[in-house]
C-alpha positions as CSV (number, residue, x, y, z in Angstrom):
1,X,-19.6,-11.3,24.8
2,X,-16.7,-11.3,27.0
3,X,-17.2,-8.8,29.7
4,X,-14.1,-8.4,31.7
5,X,-10.8,-8.1,30.3
6,X,-7.4,-8.8,31.8
7,X,-5.7,-6.0,33.5
8,X,-3.8,-3.8,31.1
9,X,-5.8,-5.3,28.0
10,X,-7.0,-2.7,25.1
11,X,-9.6,-3.2,22.9
12,X,-9.0,-3.2,19.2
13,X,-10.5,0.3,19.1
14,X,-8.3,1.7,21.8
15,X,-5.2,0.3,20.2
16,X,-6.1,1.6,16.6
17,X,-6.8,5.2,18.4
18,X,-3.2,5.0,20.1
19,X,-1.6,4.0,16.8
20,X,-3.5,6.5,15.0
21,X,-2.4,9.1,17.4
22,X,1.2,8.8,16.6
23,X,1.0,8.8,12.7
24,X,0.5,12.1,10.7
25,X,-2.0,10.1,8.3
26,X,-1.9,11.1,4.7
27,X,-5.1,11.5,2.3
28,X,-4.7,9.3,-0.6
29,X,-3.8,12.7,-2.9
30,X,-1.2,13.6,-0.1
31,X,0.3,9.9,-0.3
32,X,0.3,9.8,-4.1
33,X,2.3,13.2,-3.9
34,X,4.6,11.8,-1.7
35,X,5.2,9.1,-3.5
36,X,6.4,11.2,-6.4
37,X,8.8,12.9,-4.1
38,X,10.3,9.9,-2.8
39,X,7.9,8.0,-0.7
40,X,7.3,4.4,-0.9
41,X,4.1,3.1,-0.7
42,X,3.8,-0.3,0.6
43,X,0.4,-2.4,0.0
44,X,0.1,-5.0,2.9
45,X,-3.0,-6.4,1.4
46,X,-3.3,-10.5,0.8
47,X,-3.4,-11.4,-2.6
48,X,-7.1,-12.3,-2.7
49,X,-7.7,-8.8,-1.7
50,X,-5.6,-7.4,-4.7
51,X,-7.0,-10.1,-7.3
52,X,-10.7,-8.7,-6.7
53,X,-10.1,-5.0,-6.1
54,X,-7.0,-4.1,-8.2
55,X,-3.2,-2.7,-7.2
56,X,-1.7,0.6,-7.0
57,X,1.0,0.8,-9.9
58,X,4.7,1.5,-8.8
59,X,4.0,0.2,-5.2
60,X,5.6,-2.6,-3.2
61,X,3.6,-5.5,-2.1
62,X,4.5,-6.6,1.5
63,X,2.1,-8.8,3.2
64,X,1.4,-7.9,6.5
65,X,2.8,-11.1,8.1
66,X,6.3,-10.1,6.7
67,X,6.1,-6.3,6.9
68,X,8.6,-6.0,10.3
69,X,10.9,-8.3,8.7
70,X,11.1,-6.6,5.3
71,X,11.5,-3.4,6.5
72,X,13.5,-3.5,9.6
73,X,17.0,-2.1,8.6
74,X,18.8,-4.5,11.0
75,X,17.1,-7.4,10.0
76,X,18.9,-10.0,7.6
77,X,15.4,-10.3,5.7
78,X,15.0,-6.4,5.0
79,X,14.6,-5.6,1.5
80,X,17.7,-4.6,-0.3
81,X,16.8,-0.8,-0.7
82,X,16.1,-0.4,3.1
83,X,19.1,0.9,4.2
84,X,18.4,3.1,7.0
85,X,16.0,4.5,9.2
86,X,15.2,7.7,6.9
87,X,12.7,6.2,4.5
88,X,9.2,7.5,4.2
89,X,7.3,4.5,4.7
90,X,3.3,5.0,3.4
91,X,1.3,1.7,4.2
92,X,-1.7,1.2,2.4
93,X,-4.3,-1.4,3.3
94,X,-8.1,-1.9,2.0
95,X,-9.7,0.4,4.1
96,X,-7.2,1.9,6.3
97,X,-7.6,0.4,9.6
98,X,-4.8,-2.5,9.2
99,X,-2.3,-0.2,7.8
100,X,-2.4,2.3,11.0
101,X,-1.4,-0.9,13.4
102,X,1.1,-1.6,10.7
103,X,2.5,1.7,10.4
104,X,2.8,2.2,14.2
105,X,4.8,-1.0,14.4
106,X,7.1,0.2,11.6
107,X,7.8,3.4,14.0
108,X,8.2,1.2,17.0
109,X,11.2,-0.5,14.6
110,X,12.5,3.0,14.2
111,X,11.1,4.2,11.0
112,X,9.7,7.3,12.6
113,X,8.6,8.6,9.2
114,X,6.2,5.6,8.5
115,X,2.5,6.5,8.3
116,X,-0.6,5.1,6.4
117,X,-3.4,6.3,3.8
118,X,-6.5,7.4,5.2
119,X,-9.5,5.0,4.0
120,X,-7.2,2.9,2.2
121,X,-7.4,1.4,-1.1
122,X,-11.0,2.3,-1.4
123,X,-10.3,5.7,-0.8
124,X,-7.7,5.8,-3.3
125,X,-9.8,4.3,-6.1
126,X,-12.7,6.3,-5.2
127,X,-10.6,9.5,-5.9
128,X,-9.4,8.2,-9.2
129,X,-5.8,7.8,-8.5
130,X,-4.1,5.4,-10.4
131,X,-5.0,1.6,-10.0
132,X,-4.7,-1.5,-12.1
133,X,-6.2,-4.8,-12.2
134,X,-5.2,-7.1,-9.5
135,X,-2.0,-9.3,-11.3
136,X,-1.5,-6.8,-14.0
137,X,2.1,-6.9,-13.1
138,X,2.4,-3.0,-12.0
139,X,4.1,-3.5,-8.5
140,X,7.2,-5.3,-7.1
141,X,6.5,-8.2,-5.1
142,X,8.7,-8.5,-2.0
143,X,10.1,-11.9,-1.0
144,X,7.1,-14.1,0.9
145,X,4.4,-11.9,-1.1
146,X,1.5,-13.8,-3.1
147,X,1.3,-13.2,-6.6
148,X,-2.2,-12.4,-7.7
149,X,-3.2,-15.2,-10.3
150,X,-3.7,-14.4,-13.7
151,X,-7.3,-14.0,-14.6
152,X,-7.5,-17.3,-16.7
153,X,-6.1,-19.3,-13.2
154,X,-8.4,-17.2,-11.0
155,X,-11.5,-18.3,-12.5
156,X,-14.5,-16.2,-13.8
157,X,-14.0,-12.2,-12.8
158,X,-15.9,-10.9,-9.8
159,X,-19.4,-9.6,-10.6
160,X,-18.9,-6.2,-9.3
161,X,-17.7,-3.9,-11.4
162,X,-14.0,-3.3,-11.3
163,X,-12.3,0.0,-9.4
164,X,-12.4,2.9,-11.5
165,X,-9.0,3.5,-13.4
166,X,-8.2,7.1,-13.6
167,X,-5.3,6.9,-16.2
168,X,-6.0,3.5,-18.4
169,X,-2.7,4.5,-20.5
170,X,-0.9,4.1,-17.4
171,X,-2.1,0.8,-16.4
172,X,-0.8,-0.4,-19.8
173,X,3.0,1.0,-19.6
174,X,3.4,2.0,-16.0
175,X,5.8,-1.0,-15.4
176,X,8.4,1.1,-17.4
177,X,7.9,4.0,-15.1
178,X,9.5,4.5,-11.5
179,X,6.9,5.1,-8.8
180,X,8.0,8.5,-8.9
181,X,8.2,9.4,-12.3
182,X,4.5,7.7,-12.4
183,X,3.3,9.9,-10.1
184,X,4.7,13.4,-11.2
185,X,3.2,12.7,-14.9
186,X,0.0,11.9,-13.3
187,X,0.0,15.1,-11.2
188,X,1.2,17.3,-14.0
189,X,-1.4,15.8,-16.0
190,X,0.7,14.7,-19.2
191,X,2.7,11.8,-20.3
192,X,5.2,11.0,-22.7
193,X,4.2,9.9,-26.2
194,X,2.7,6.3,-26.0
195,X,1.4,6.3,-22.5
């Protein structure tokens, strides 16, 4: 173990604490509610994690290594909907650590409403919020984000059970709903016929 750090160097725990001190972090239900009101959930997990653990229907997948380029309003590589600094960006990762650092980086770009989800995807699914198997086609992949391989191409399923999905009917048809509409329906506890 290294005992002496260079002057000004911080530990990851210090960096994480500094990032979180700047954020108004959201619980998974708060994040879900904000998505129904126009917030955008950005999943920064790599394809390998999404393949094993699943995805959030309606989210946009922007892997961590592309995040700042895709969400910087002044960058030529930005996503088409990133038209200014007013967007409510809600970052989610697996357990809520990397997302805190990522949201702070987005704030450094001027996206002052950026935040993250406490507990990440794991807490999201434990609370029964909508999820889908990895590769179900319920997310939007940003340029450069790796797609999850289909179950046949990926090999046998993982030995651990799939995460709990609160609304199986939503998973099957969620690609037909906007994120805001899916969230509003889930919060209201009702779906149109056929969902």
